[in-house]
Structures are given as C-alpha cells and as structure tokens.
N, C-alpha and C positions, 0 to 999 in steps of 0.2 A: 293686093295681098290676100291670099286665101288662108283663112284661119278657121278652125272649127270652134264652135261655141265651147267655152270652158274656162277654167282657171289656170293661169300661167304664172310660173315663177320667173322673175326677171332679175337680171344683173345689169347694172349700168356702170360704165366707165367713162369719165369725162377727160377732156384734154387739159383739165386743171389738176391732173394727177390724183384724183379721188374716185371712189366708187361707192356703190350702194346696192341694196337689194329691195325688192318689193314684189307685189303681185299685180297682174292684169286680169281682168275678167271680161270676156267677150260674150255678148248675148245679142244675137242678131247683128245689127249694124252698130250697136253701142259698145263702147269700151269704157270701163271704169277700172280703178285700181288705186293703189296707195303704197306708202312705205311709212317709216316711223316719223316722218316730218311733213309729208305732203299727200294729197289725194289728186287723182287725175280723172278727167272725163273727156270723152271725145266720141267721134263716130267714124265708121269706115265708109269709104266711097271708092269705087273702081276707077273713077275718072280723076279724082283729085288727091293731093297729098292729105295725110291724116293730120289734124290739128288736135293736140291734147292740151286741155286747159289744166294747168298745174296750180293748185291752191296750197300754199304753205300754212299749216295749222300749228306746227311746233317750231317756234323760232329759236329754241334752246339748242336744237341740233343743227349743225352747219349743213348748208345745201351742198350737194355734190358739185353744182355749177357755181357756187359762191354767189347765188342770187337769193336775196332775203325776202323779196316780194313775190306775188303771183306772177306767172308768165305763161306763154304758150310755146309748146314744143312742136316743131314741124317734123313729121316723119314722111320722107319721100315715098312715092309709090314703089320705087325700085327696092326690092328686098332680096337679100341673099338667104337661102334656106336649104336645109336638107330634111331628112325624115323627122328629126327630133329637135332641131335648133333653128332659130331664126335670128339673123344678125341685122340690126337696124342702125343706120347712120343718121342721126337726127341733129337738129340745131334749134336754137332758140329763135323764135320769130323776131326779126329785126337785128339779129346778131348771128351771122352764119359761122362765126369763129367759136361759138359756144355750143 
C-alpha cells in the first residue's frame, strides 16, 4: 500500500451493523491512530499484511466489533484506492468473520 506521510480521517463499518470514526497517522513505516475508545499501532511492509494492535482504553463506549478486550486487526496488502480514498477490507486476527 502506498500512503504519503500524514494524518488521515478514517470511517469504519463492521459487519455487526455499527460504524465509527477516528484518525490514522502515517510517519515512515509506522502507523498510529485512535478513536474515542481505542488506540492503534502498527507498521507498513510491502511484503506482508499490516497488523494493527488495537488497545481499548474506554470500555464505556461499545466497540464497533463488539470486542471489549485488546485485539489485532489484519489489513491485507490488497487495497482499493483512487486519488482521495482508500478502501480497506480488514479482519480480526483469529476471526476472519469480524
């Protein structure tokens, strides 16, 4: 995935019929970000899928995926993009249905 360094607004929609918003920050090969309930950290690699470590810090707000503990999000290398939007189809490590 080719991304310029910067701050990105993100919208996520789950197959659990819920959605959320947050930010992603790309700096070199590092990715960080967060939303009102979680923070994310990971790294970019041209050879491997991206693994984002999702840490829940606010358990009063429901998770978009209905997961209340920390988890890892797998972002496959294959990405759909155009000039201004990127579409990622991700899943939770160990559960490809989420």
